[in-house]
Each structure stands twice: as C-alpha cells, then as structure tokens.
C-alpha positions in Angstrom: 20.3 -9.4 6.1 22.7 -7.3 8.1 21.8 -4.4 10.4 21.3 -1.2 8.5 21.1 -2.9 5.2 18.7 -1.1 2.9 15.3 -2.6 2.4 12.5 -1.5 0.1 9.0 -1.3 1.8 5.9 -1.0 -0.4 3.6 1.4 1.3 0.0 2.4 0.6 -0.5 4.6 3.6 -2.8 2.1 5.4 -2.4 0.2 8.6 -0.7 -2.9 7.2 2.1 -1.0 5.4 2.6 1.2 8.4 3.1 -1.8 10.7 5.3 -3.5 8.1 7.5 -0.4 7.7 7.9 0.1 11.4 9.0 -3.5 11.8 12.1 -2.7 9.8 13.3 0.4 11.7 15.5 -1.3 14.3 17.4 -3.5 12.0 17.4 -2.0 8.5 17.5 1.3 6.5 14.0 1.4 5.1 13.2 3.0 1.8 9.5 3.6 1.5 8.0 3.1 -2.0 4.6 4.5 -2.9 3.0 3.9 -6.2 0.2 6.2 -7.4 -1.8 4.3 -10.1 -4.5 7.0 -10.6 -6.9 5.8 -7.9 -9.1 8.1 -5.9 -7.4 7.7 -2.5 -3.9 8.5 -3.9 -3.7 12.1 -2.7 -4.8 11.3 0.8 -2.6 8.2 0.9 0.4 10.2 -0.2 -0.1 12.7 2.5 -0.1 9.9 5.1 3.0 8.3 3.5 4.9 11.5 3.6 4.1 11.9 7.3 5.2 8.3 7.8 8.5 9.0 6.1 9.1 12.1 8.2 8.2 10.2 11.5 10.5 7.3 10.6 13.3 9.4 9.1 13.1 7.1 6.1 13.7 7.9 2.4 10.5 8.1 0.4 10.3 7.2 -3.3 7.1 8.1 -5.2 6.3 6.5 -8.6 3.4 7.5 -10.9 2.1 4.4 -12.6 -0.3 4.8 -15.6 -4.0 4.5 -14.7 -6.3 2.2 -16.7 -7.6 5.3 -18.5 -4.1 6.4 -19.5 -3.2 3.1 -21.1 -6.4 2.4 -23.0 -6.7 3.4 -26.6 -9.1 3.9 -29.5 -8.5 3.4 -33.1 -8.0 6.5 -35.1 -9.3 6.7 -38.7 -5.8 6.1 -39.9 -5.7 2.9 -37.9 -3.2 4.1 -35.3 -3.9 3.8 -31.6 -4.3 7.1 -29.7 -4.0 7.2 -25.9 -7.0 8.3 -24.0 -6.1 10.3 -20.9 -8.1 11.3 -17.9 -8.8 15.1 -18.1 -7.2 17.3 -15.5 -6.8 15.6 -12.1 -9.6 13.2 -12.5 -9.0 10.0 -10.6 -10.2 6.5 -11.3 -13.4 5.4 -9.5 -11.9 2.0 -8.8 -10.4 1.1 -5.4 -7.1 -0.6 -4.8 -7.9 -3.9 -6.4 -6.8 -3.1 -10.0 -5.8 -6.0 -12.2 -2.0 -6.1 -12.6 -1.2 -3.2 -10.3 0.7 -5.2 -7.7 2.8 -6.9 -10.4 3.7 -3.4 -11.6 4.5 -2.3 -8.0 6.7 -5.3 -7.4 8.5 -4.7 -10.7 9.3 -1.1 -9.6 10.3 -2.3 -6.1 12.6 -4.9 -7.6 14.3 -2.2 -9.8 14.7 0.1 -6.7 16.0 -2.8 -4.6 18.7 -3.5 -7.2 19.7 0.2 -7.4 20.0 0.4 -3.6 21.7 -3.1 -3.4 18.8 -4.1 -1.0 18.4 -7.7 -0.3 14.6 -7.7 0.2 11.3 -6.1 -0.5 8.8 -5.9 2.4 5.1 -5.8 1.6 2.2 -5.6 4.2 -0.3 -7.7 2.2 -2.5 -10.0 4.1 -4.5 -12.9 2.7 -6.4 -13.1 6.0 -7.6 -9.5 5.6 -8.6 -10.0 2.0 -10.6 -13.1 2.8 -12.3 -11.5 5.9 -13.5 -8.5 3.9 -14.8 -10.8 1.2 -16.7 -12.8 3.8 -18.3 -9.7 5.2 -19.5 -8.7 1.8 -17.7 -5.4 1.8 -15.9 -6.0 -1.5 -14.6 -9.0 -3.6 -11.4 -10.6 -2.3 -8.2 -9.3 -3.9 -6.6 -12.2 -5.8 -3.4 -10.2 -5.6 -3.2 -10.7 -1.8 -2.9 -14.4 -1.7 0.0 -16.8 -1.1 -0.4 -18.3 -4.6 -0.1 -14.9 -6.2 3.0 -13.9 -4.3 4.6 -17.3 -4.8 4.2 -16.9 -8.5 5.3 -13.3 -8.5 8.4 -14.2 -6.5 9.3 -17.0 -9.0 8.9 -14.6 -11.9 11.0 -11.9 -10.2 13.8 -14.3 -9.4 13.8 -15.7 -12.9 14.6 -12.2 -14.2 17.8 -12.0 -12.0 21.0 -13.9 -11.8 21.6 -16.1 -8.8 24.0 -13.4 -7.5 21.3 -10.7 -7.5 18.6 -12.4 -5.5 15.9 -10.1 -4.0 13.7 -11.7 -1.4 10.0 -10.9 -0.9 9.1 -10.5 2.8 5.4 -10.8 3.7 5.4 -10.5 7.5 1.6 -9.9 7.9 0.4 -12.4 5.3 -1.4 -14.7 7.8 -2.6 -12.1 10.3 -6.1 -10.7 10.5 -6.5 -6.9 10.8 -7.0 -7.1 14.6 -3.8 -9.1 15.0 -2.0 -6.6 12.8 -3.2 -3.8 15.1 -2.0 -5.7 18.1 1.4 -6.2 16.4 1.5 -2.5 15.7 0.6 -1.6 19.2 3.6 -3.7 20.5 5.8 -1.8 18.1 4.4 1.6 19.1 3.1 2.3 15.6 1.6 5.8 15.2 -1.8 4.8 13.7 -2.9 8.4 13.4 -0.5 8.7 10.4 -2.3 6.0 8.4 -5.1 6.3 5.8 -7.4 3.4 5.0 -10.3 5.2 3.1 -10.8 4.5 -0.6 -11.5 8.3 -1.1 -9.4 11.4 -0.6 -10.4 14.2 1.7 -9.6 15.8 5.0 -11.5 13.0 6.8 -12.3 9.4 6.0 -15.7 8.8 4.4 -16.6 6.1 6.9 -18.7 4.2 4.4 -16.2 2.4 2.1 -14.8 -1.1 2.6 -11.5 0.3 3.8 -13.2 2.5 6.5 -15.5 -0.3 7.7 -12.7 -2.9 7.9 -10.6 -0.5 9.9 -13.4 0.4 12.3 -14.2 -3.3 12.9 -10.5 -3.9 13.8 -10.4 -1.1 16.3 -13.8 -2.1 17.7 -12.5 -5.7 18.1 -9.8 -4.4 20.4 -12.0 -1.9 22.2 -10.0 1.0 21.0 -10.8 4.4 19.5 -9.2 5.1 16.1 -6.5 7.8 16.6 -6.7 8.8 12.9 -10.3 9.8 13.4 -9.5 11.9 16.4 -6.7 13.7 14.5 -8.9 14.3 11.4 -11.6 15.8 13.6 -9.1 18.1 15.2 -7.8 19.2 11.8 -11.3 19.8 10.6 -12.1 21.8 13.7 -8.9 23.9 13.3 -10.0 24.9 9.8 -13.4 26.1 10.9 
C-alpha cells in the first residue's frame, strides 16, 4: 500500500481497535468504521470512537446493524412474519460475542473499502485475548476472533470480488496478548483514556464485566494506572 492510501479500520472503541487505528496514522488515510448492533455498550463505545476520530483527524463512518430482536419474527394469524422490534432505546443484554456480527461488520467494511478504493481493512481482533479471557473464566471464547474464522472470512470476501478488486484483511494484533497490545500502544503514544472496554454504557465503566476485568489485568501486569478510569472519575466529579 502506498503512503496516504485510504484504509478502513474496524473500531469498537476498545484498546485493541485504538492501537490498530493509531498504527495506520503515519502511512495511511484511516477511515474508522463503527458498527452498532444493538448491544448495551454501543452508546459509550460510540462516544469513545468519536473522540478517537477527532484526536486522529480521521473520517468516522457509523453503521446501524439490526439487533437480534429486530431481525426475529413471529407468525401472524395470516401466516406472514411480523418483525419484533425492541421498544424505545432498549439495548440487547448480550455483549460483543453475537453470532454472525463480525461477518456483517466485515461485509460492511468491504463495501466501504471498495467505495473508497482502499486496499485493506484493518481489524484489531486478537485470538490471544479471546483465549486468555476464556481461560480466566470471564466469558466464553469468541469463535469470531480466531485465525480459522478470519481465514474463512477472507476467502469468502475475495470470492465475491474480481482479481482486480482485491481487499486485504490486516490483523496486526492477532497473536498478541492484551499486555503486549498495551505495550505496542505505549510505543505508539496511544491515548488510552479515549478507549472504552466495558460491556455496559455509562459515565464510568462498571468494573465488574469481562471487558473491565481483562482491561484491569492488562494494566496491572504492566504496573500502570488506567488513564480512562482517571478521566471518568474527573468527569463524574465535574458533574457533582
């Protein structure tokens, strides 16, 4: 890829996507892509992603994917399916590990990449992180964060394009644990206070979910304080 060529970066607002996005700044024109699929953390994640976009001077693209509730259906007396939608702003109680959601995100990213004439999609997924969190018993491992999954997804994506329209999938953090991802981010000067790892939305992280615990363990492993917690405390104090 040439310098300043556009690149699509899938972002969730968390540490991994922040590090992956910052790794593209010196050599490419990053376009951040955030997909809201109706999960509880979406509002807080999007706030963080918008701050990332402003800090990086990067274009932000936001896509609303249907939540599981919005694509389910019941049979009407006439035999026709009627969509069941979540009332108001109700969010799904599930976390980020939703069946099929990463395939949907990659599909949207591929469409955006073709529109921008971008040669690659960058994703901060890590098989090491997924396996470590499973071993700690925090949550089941995400099968959509493995080499096998992304190999199959890449094959499917390329089969849908002609040879002249190849879009590569770049997974720079795939074999790094979260502590090593933090180290990589520190070398890059990543502003970790902009990130959000909690599975809930709010002014401050809940501290009890799998995302919060994994994040705390990574900062503890490096003997560092989490700057995002310091910022959230300051914001909360400012509101009082």
